[in-house]
C-alpha positions in Angstrom: -30.5 17.6 50.7 -26.9 18.4 51.1 -24.8 20.5 48.8 -21.7 19.4 50.5 -19.1 17.5 48.5 -18.3 14.1 49.8 -15.1 12.2 49.6 -14.1 8.6 49.2 -14.8 6.7 52.4 -17.6 9.0 53.7 -20.6 7.3 55.2 -23.8 8.7 53.6 -27.5 8.1 53.4 -29.2 7.6 50.0 -32.3 9.8 49.6 -32.8 9.3 45.9 -35.7 8.0 43.8 -35.0 4.3 44.1 -37.5 3.6 46.8 -36.1 0.2 47.9 -32.8 1.8 48.8 -34.1 5.1 50.1 -32.9 5.7 53.7 -30.1 3.1 53.6 -26.5 3.9 54.5 -23.7 3.6 52.0 -20.0 4.3 51.7 -18.7 6.6 49.0 -16.5 4.4 46.9 -15.7 6.8 44.0 -16.2 10.4 43.0 -16.6 10.9 39.3 -16.1 14.5 38.0 -17.1 15.8 34.6 -15.0 18.9 34.1 -16.8 19.9 30.9 -20.2 20.2 32.6 -18.7 21.0 36.1 -20.7 18.2 37.7 -19.9 15.2 39.8 -21.5 12.0 40.7 -20.8 9.2 43.2 -20.5 5.5 43.2 -21.8 4.1 46.5 -21.1 0.7 47.9 -22.7 -1.3 50.7 -21.8 -4.8 51.9 -24.5 -7.3 51.1 -26.2 -4.9 48.6 -23.7 -4.0 46.0 -23.1 -0.7 44.3 -25.1 2.3 43.1 -23.4 4.2 40.3 -23.9 7.7 38.9 -25.7 9.0 42.0 -26.2 12.7 41.9 -25.1 14.8 44.9 -28.6 15.9 45.7 -29.6 12.3 46.2 -27.3 11.7 49.2 -27.0 13.3 52.6 -25.0 13.1 55.7 -27.1 14.2 58.7 -25.3 16.1 61.5 -24.2 13.9 64.3 -25.1 14.6 67.9 
């Protein structure tokens, strides 16, 4: 899993625990930062599917392109 920080508009793959969405591609719609805990989460959006909110960084990846 990637430790890279993603930005709004990045195209990422969901690798989390929701089996029905695992391996699907999403666009980062929002980055939510909790400064007290020094953590961040993402809101992912996909046409025809909807949104996944509060996705942890370890549950998304962006494989290297050839």
